[in-house]
Legacy VTK file of the C-alpha trace (Angstrom):
# vtk DataFile Version 3.0
C-alpha trace
ASCII
DATASET POLYDATA
POINTS 436 float
-233.606 -153.189 89.064
-233.892 -155.228 85.852
-231.924 -152.554 83.998
-229.165 -152.557 86.608
-228.844 -156.346 86.387
-228.774 -156.202 82.586
-226.011 -153.581 82.594
-223.993 -155.619 85.109
-224.251 -158.708 82.881
-223.096 -156.729 79.864
-220.136 -155.425 81.846
-219.129 -158.891 83.045
-219.351 -160.342 79.554
-217.178 -157.494 78.309
-214.346 -158.460 80.681
-214.011 -161.762 78.832
-214.265 -160.070 75.459
-211.450 -157.648 76.382
-209.100 -160.619 76.735
-209.176 -160.796 72.935
-206.871 -158.617 70.860
-208.091 -155.562 69.009
-205.256 -155.580 66.445
-203.463 -157.698 63.842
-200.472 -155.381 63.540
-196.892 -156.756 63.528
-195.906 -153.465 65.181
-197.747 -154.592 68.307
-194.789 -156.907 69.078
-192.834 -153.895 70.333
-193.151 -151.911 73.550
-196.475 -152.321 75.343
-198.237 -152.994 72.033
-200.243 -150.658 69.829
-201.911 -147.821 71.715
-205.667 -148.413 71.667
-208.085 -145.648 70.617
-209.178 -143.900 73.800
-212.315 -142.395 72.288
-215.912 -143.613 72.450
-218.325 -143.963 69.558
-219.553 -140.374 69.342
-216.128 -138.742 69.042
-214.519 -141.415 66.884
-216.415 -139.816 64.021
-214.432 -136.643 64.895
-211.025 -138.410 64.914
-211.194 -138.693 68.704
-211.429 -134.973 69.556
-212.407 -134.838 73.234
-210.411 -132.575 75.572
-212.721 -129.567 75.179
-215.903 -131.585 74.658
-218.656 -131.660 77.275
-222.254 -132.665 76.683
-225.235 -133.618 78.826
-225.979 -136.863 76.957
-222.555 -138.409 76.161
-219.778 -140.010 78.222
-216.393 -138.411 77.508
-213.932 -140.271 79.732
-210.899 -138.753 77.971
-211.452 -135.604 80.044
-213.132 -136.428 83.391
-213.994 -132.752 83.942
-216.787 -133.291 81.383
-218.747 -135.482 83.844
-219.937 -132.308 85.594
-222.084 -131.509 82.517
-224.078 -134.760 82.561
-227.870 -134.306 82.650
-229.212 -134.413 86.203
-232.120 -136.743 85.346
-230.321 -139.305 83.207
-228.302 -142.462 83.482
-226.093 -142.729 80.375
-224.787 -146.104 79.230
-222.578 -146.486 76.152
-221.143 -149.694 74.662
-219.077 -149.900 71.488
-217.574 -152.466 69.153
-215.439 -152.292 66.033
-214.920 -154.305 62.867
-211.688 -153.767 61.003
-209.978 -154.915 57.813
-206.239 -154.295 57.467
-204.034 -154.541 54.387
-200.295 -155.121 54.903
-197.793 -154.300 52.169
-194.093 -155.145 52.310
-191.947 -154.884 49.164
-194.942 -155.572 46.934
-196.208 -158.550 48.975
-199.733 -157.902 50.255
-201.809 -159.630 52.918
-205.205 -158.926 54.463
-206.383 -159.523 58.025
-209.661 -158.845 59.795
-210.983 -158.907 63.325
-213.811 -157.600 65.497
-214.108 -157.035 69.221
-216.003 -155.221 71.944
-214.000 -152.056 72.596
-215.484 -150.370 75.657
-218.411 -150.175 78.072
-218.884 -146.885 79.964
-221.621 -145.197 81.997
-222.266 -141.866 83.708
-224.847 -140.132 85.911
-225.271 -137.002 88.036
-224.669 -137.862 91.711
-225.716 -134.440 93.002
-225.734 -130.844 91.835
-222.737 -130.035 89.585
-221.145 -133.398 90.415
-221.081 -136.223 87.845
-219.792 -139.790 88.143
-218.579 -142.210 85.477
-217.310 -145.800 85.402
-216.474 -148.363 82.762
-214.151 -150.803 81.000
-211.768 -149.432 78.360
-208.641 -150.601 76.455
-205.132 -149.173 76.874
-202.860 -151.220 74.566
-203.362 -154.224 72.249
-201.096 -157.045 71.080
-202.099 -159.388 68.256
-199.959 -160.749 65.406
-198.903 -164.035 63.769
-196.499 -164.146 60.817
-193.307 -165.860 59.614
-190.453 -165.510 57.132
-188.197 -168.094 55.480
-184.715 -167.708 53.981
-181.713 -169.787 52.924
-179.023 -170.511 55.484
-175.696 -168.854 54.644
-172.258 -170.032 55.824
-173.865 -172.983 57.562
-171.835 -175.760 59.262
-170.885 -178.770 57.137
-173.322 -180.968 59.063
-176.225 -179.258 57.297
-177.484 -179.788 53.786
-176.521 -177.305 51.071
-180.137 -176.205 50.534
-180.993 -175.773 54.202
-183.451 -173.004 55.089
-184.579 -171.431 58.321
-188.000 -170.064 59.322
-188.698 -167.463 61.972
-192.243 -167.507 63.330
-193.508 -164.520 65.338
-196.739 -164.522 67.335
-198.242 -162.572 70.185
-201.471 -161.758 71.956
-202.855 -159.821 74.911
-202.789 -156.207 75.959
-203.499 -153.900 78.886
-207.046 -152.948 79.864
-208.567 -150.678 82.488
-211.641 -150.575 84.686
-212.114 -147.035 85.945
-214.167 -144.883 88.290
-214.213 -141.124 87.834
-215.928 -137.932 88.941
-216.234 -134.362 87.713
-217.235 -131.282 89.701
-218.181 -127.731 88.674
-217.375 -125.465 91.679
-218.470 -122.353 89.824
-220.034 -121.462 86.512
-218.097 -122.462 83.364
-215.229 -124.167 85.224
-215.000 -127.871 86.066
-212.342 -130.376 87.034
-212.315 -134.128 87.494
-210.355 -137.374 87.823
-210.341 -141.016 86.758
-208.716 -143.717 88.854
-208.334 -147.012 87.022
-207.159 -150.539 87.728
-204.884 -151.769 84.929
-204.529 -155.456 84.164
-203.424 -157.669 81.309
-200.991 -160.224 79.938
-198.381 -159.393 77.298
-197.362 -162.547 75.424
-194.837 -162.738 72.578
-193.087 -165.732 70.991
-190.255 -166.167 68.485
-189.511 -169.666 67.136
-186.520 -170.436 64.874
-186.827 -173.739 62.973
-184.640 -175.259 60.267
-185.210 -177.611 57.373
-182.108 -179.609 58.328
-183.014 -182.168 61.011
-179.521 -182.035 62.553
-179.586 -178.368 63.369
-180.296 -176.824 66.761
-183.569 -174.863 67.023
-184.240 -171.962 69.312
-187.416 -170.419 70.718
-187.903 -167.357 72.895
-191.066 -166.705 74.882
-191.676 -163.277 76.433
-194.399 -162.901 79.041
-195.452 -160.159 81.442
-198.469 -159.882 83.728
-199.535 -156.338 84.605
-201.470 -155.414 87.744
-201.317 -151.699 88.433
-203.272 -148.431 88.405
-203.747 -145.341 86.242
-204.596 -141.811 87.357
-206.030 -139.159 85.014
-206.784 -135.539 85.886
-208.727 -133.043 83.781
-210.133 -129.515 83.696
-212.389 -127.485 81.398
-213.182 -123.794 81.232
-215.874 -122.389 78.932
-215.452 -118.836 77.706
-218.674 -117.201 76.397
-218.010 -115.334 73.132
-221.580 -114.194 72.422
-225.147 -115.289 73.098
-224.753 -118.203 70.672
-221.018 -118.849 70.688
-218.615 -120.224 73.282
-215.113 -121.648 73.442
-214.127 -124.436 75.844
-210.517 -124.925 76.856
-209.643 -128.404 78.113
-206.502 -129.894 79.637
-205.591 -133.355 80.974
-202.704 -135.078 82.700
-202.029 -138.801 83.199
-199.490 -139.891 85.779
-196.520 -141.928 84.541
-195.208 -144.712 86.788
-194.063 -148.335 87.028
-196.604 -151.029 86.172
-195.729 -153.654 88.788
-194.889 -156.119 86.036
-191.908 -158.491 85.876
-190.979 -159.134 82.226
-189.692 -162.673 81.749
-187.933 -164.365 78.833
-187.834 -168.156 78.484
-185.080 -169.375 76.145
-185.462 -172.973 74.909
-182.735 -174.624 72.801
-183.266 -178.057 71.205
-180.709 -180.176 69.364
-182.301 -183.122 67.573
-178.906 -184.732 66.903
-177.964 -185.036 70.564
-181.552 -185.048 71.912
-180.532 -182.383 74.398
-182.893 -179.584 75.399
-181.690 -176.572 77.367
-184.004 -174.077 79.056
-182.892 -170.760 80.492
-185.153 -168.212 82.162
-184.474 -164.497 82.548
-186.548 -162.012 84.535
-186.533 -158.265 85.170
-188.127 -157.027 88.379
-190.669 -154.217 87.881
-189.383 -153.497 84.385
-192.367 -151.788 82.699
-193.622 -148.206 82.891
-196.292 -145.995 81.385
-195.402 -142.401 80.429
-196.496 -139.046 81.747
-199.141 -137.834 79.297
-200.324 -134.270 78.699
-203.328 -133.178 76.657
-204.850 -129.857 75.658
-207.751 -128.949 73.415
-210.149 -126.265 72.207
-213.809 -126.743 71.320
-215.825 -124.023 69.595
-219.587 -124.351 70.018
-222.104 -122.376 67.940
-225.650 -122.516 69.285
-225.236 -126.209 70.237
-225.416 -126.985 66.521
-221.865 -126.762 65.231
-218.864 -127.942 67.252
-215.302 -127.560 65.964
-212.427 -128.959 67.987
-208.664 -129.418 68.005
-206.655 -131.613 70.412
-202.962 -132.054 71.103
-201.468 -134.916 73.115
-197.900 -135.536 74.292
-196.786 -138.902 75.709
-193.324 -138.769 77.312
-191.989 -142.177 76.274
-188.400 -141.170 75.483
-187.151 -141.303 79.080
-188.479 -144.841 79.653
-186.413 -148.019 79.436
-187.541 -151.192 77.656
-186.712 -154.904 78.183
-184.390 -156.342 75.540
-182.787 -159.740 74.915
-179.191 -159.592 73.621
-176.343 -162.004 72.844
-172.751 -160.743 72.781
-169.871 -161.812 70.539
-168.940 -164.637 72.946
-172.425 -166.112 72.765
-173.457 -164.985 76.253
-177.132 -164.026 76.447
-178.717 -161.457 78.738
-182.119 -159.842 79.291
-182.233 -156.362 80.740
-183.509 -152.810 80.480
-182.042 -150.587 77.779
-182.547 -146.941 76.816
-183.230 -145.275 73.459
-186.038 -147.669 72.542
-188.899 -145.144 72.686
-189.699 -141.673 71.385
-192.035 -139.006 72.710
-195.355 -139.380 70.914
-197.146 -136.311 69.571
-200.712 -136.459 68.287
-202.883 -133.731 66.761
-206.594 -134.223 65.994
-209.152 -132.001 64.253
-212.874 -132.740 64.304
-216.362 -131.341 63.765
-219.947 -132.239 64.737
-223.084 -130.686 63.229
-226.785 -131.066 64.056
-229.877 -128.861 63.839
-230.845 -129.968 67.347
-233.637 -131.720 69.226
-235.837 -128.625 69.165
-236.529 -129.186 65.468
-238.968 -131.694 64.078
-237.875 -134.255 61.553
-235.456 -137.118 61.934
-232.696 -135.635 59.764
-232.703 -132.420 61.815
-231.860 -134.430 64.945
-229.075 -136.450 63.314
-225.404 -135.666 63.989
-222.901 -135.412 61.134
-219.230 -135.784 62.063
-215.805 -135.752 60.426
-212.179 -135.524 61.532
-208.497 -136.133 60.786
-205.514 -136.886 63.021
-201.745 -137.356 62.815
-199.482 -139.094 65.335
-195.734 -139.600 65.489
-194.378 -143.028 66.566
-193.490 -143.929 70.139
-191.330 -146.877 69.067
-187.837 -147.289 67.721
-187.335 -150.467 65.663
-183.752 -151.575 65.036
-182.615 -148.055 65.846
-185.042 -146.405 63.414
-188.297 -144.574 64.026
-191.416 -146.715 63.908
-194.457 -145.959 61.732
-196.250 -142.632 61.744
-200.038 -142.729 61.885
-202.444 -140.754 59.713
-206.208 -141.217 60.030
-209.459 -139.759 58.720
-213.003 -140.464 59.863
-216.639 -139.667 59.156
-219.603 -140.505 61.374
-223.318 -140.290 62.007
-225.308 -139.999 65.201
-228.734 -141.591 64.674
-231.421 -140.757 67.284
-233.305 -143.709 68.749
-236.892 -143.453 69.935
-239.334 -145.746 71.681
-242.624 -145.385 73.512
-241.181 -143.625 76.556
-237.854 -142.132 75.468
-236.290 -140.378 72.481
-232.900 -139.775 74.085
-230.893 -142.777 72.838
-228.295 -142.576 70.071
-226.745 -145.028 67.626
-223.280 -143.719 66.702
-221.659 -145.136 63.576
-218.322 -144.064 62.146
-215.885 -145.196 59.474
-212.132 -144.725 59.916
-209.164 -145.043 57.603
-205.857 -145.458 59.449
-202.488 -145.562 57.716
-199.241 -146.603 59.432
-196.123 -146.378 57.326
-192.378 -145.831 57.437
-189.767 -146.222 54.693
-188.289 -149.715 54.552
-190.899 -151.341 56.820
-194.379 -152.792 56.575
-197.106 -150.406 55.426
-200.532 -150.783 57.018
-203.853 -149.512 55.706
-206.764 -150.206 58.018
-210.453 -149.586 57.420
-212.486 -149.724 60.635
-216.213 -149.484 61.328
-217.122 -148.337 64.846
-220.601 -148.888 66.245
-221.707 -147.514 69.599
-225.078 -147.656 71.281
-225.865 -144.973 73.854
-228.805 -145.455 76.222
-229.894 -142.234 77.878
-232.753 -143.022 80.265
-234.536 -140.705 82.707
-233.944 -142.878 85.776
-233.940 -140.043 88.315
-237.000 -138.062 87.229
-239.724 -137.445 89.819
-243.261 -137.977 88.557
-246.407 -136.321 89.934
-249.678 -138.204 90.261
-252.774 -136.042 89.885
LINES 1 437
436 0 1 2 3 4 5 6 7 8 9 10 11 12 13 14 15 16 17 18 19 20 21 22 23 24 25 26 27 28 29 30 31 32 33 34 35 36 37 38 39 40 41 42 43 44 45 46 47 48 49 50 51 52 53 54 55 56 57 58 59 60 61 62 63 64 65 66 67 68 69 70 71 72 73 74 75 76 77 78 79 80 81 82 83 84 85 86 87 88 89 90 91 92 93 94 95 96 97 98 99 100 101 102 103 104 105 106 107 108 109 110 111 112 113 114 115 116 117 118 119 120 121 122 123 124 125 126 127 128 129 130 131 132 133 134 135 136 137 138 139 140 141 142 143 144 145 146 147 148 149 150 151 152 153 154 155 156 157 158 159 160 161 162 163 164 165 166 167 168 169 170 171 172 173 174 175 176 177 178 179 180 181 182 183 184 185 186 187 188 189 190 191 192 193 194 195 196 197 198 199 200 201 202 203 204 205 206 207 208 209 210 211 212 213 214 215 216 217 218 219 220 221 222 223 224 225 226 227 228 229 230 231 232 233 234 235 236 237 238 239 240 241 242 243 244 245 246 247 248 249 250 251 252 253 254 255 256 257 258 259 260 261 262 263 264 265 266 267 268 269 270 271 272 273 274 275 276 277 278 279 280 281 282 283 284 285 286 287 288 289 290 291 292 293 294 295 296 297 298 299 300 301 302 303 304 305 306 307 308 309 310 311 312 313 314 315 316 317 318 319 320 321 322 323 324 325 326 327 328 329 330 331 332 333 334 335 336 337 338 339 340 341 342 343 344 345 346 347 348 349 350 351 352 353 354 355 356 357 358 359 360 361 362 363 364 365 366 367 368 369 370 371 372 373 374 375 376 377 378 379 380 381 382 383 384 385 386 387 388 389 390 391 392 393 394 395 396 397 398 399 400 401 402 403 404 405 406 407 408 409 410 411 412 413 414 415 416 417 418 419 420 421 422 423 424 425 426 427 428 429 430 431 432 433 434 435
């Protein structure tokens, strides 16, 4: 009972921590924000490879079919956090930013034979940025000074998060399927403030805000094909339902004129104006004697057919806020990863360690000013460190280092170095003991 209470407290504290942003990227001001890593600590060292992965002692919520492989005697609890340092480079001007946050809390256990259950708190998108630019005013009215300048300040915070419950079932040998049903929630906040050095000039600020309360449904399957006594190949596939998010994007336009002391406020709103895309995933995982695992994943997110809220002002100065097309692109992502260990049957700490590495490439889902947003290239390495105490040797400390590059010609270049730390508790809660 003490363990259950402790896990509940950790979960509740994580809800508050998830309100914080997991990014400092200016690109998070577009769309729903930056797409959060969907992997947990063990497969982040493999660049997130997961669709064909199933293991008795790890929680793989990216493919719910994997829950059917969870050990029948264990309750698995996994919590992860990240620390990241990002360098931004624009036309030779460089800036650094850093942040840390709790990323996820997940758990899994075997409910009955060939039927596993999982639940947890995970991120979906992140928004977090704060920057400004200043320039001289050109062709300004005669009421302003010759050397007048204007400053645009951009800031935003929030994101979308999910609390999920899932199950996986193996109806017959080597085949399993499963689902996750999640409650999505979050606030998307963005602000643009235009200020001027001339006290007699009108200033303008725009505040964008959306509250999301919706759901997310994920389906998955896995089939393991035996190749020999020591080799097998697992085929995995997933599908996430695309739908409206029950959010009403709003834009608050505030205009101030210090000369006339007049302030005008106009509010725009779009009913049910946000959507998430249909998402398809497929992967292969080769397993040699439970020592070497090699995997490849492909993911497609169908963003291109979705509309996005946009504020516009026509030539007559009339402003509007509505849904427009051609703001998104379909996102393609390919990941390659590997995991190696000698296994628990060998003595010696190093023999039981896991060594991981991976690379991934993703195309953008955003269009910025009519151009493609940044592509993403990442590489990772990781270690799985066994943990032992007086009554269990089944825990694991997973540590990985990631390099993530986002770049596109003519826009900001991002280089991020991230450390991921995850602690997996794997306790034999359901074992029956005999007393002699």
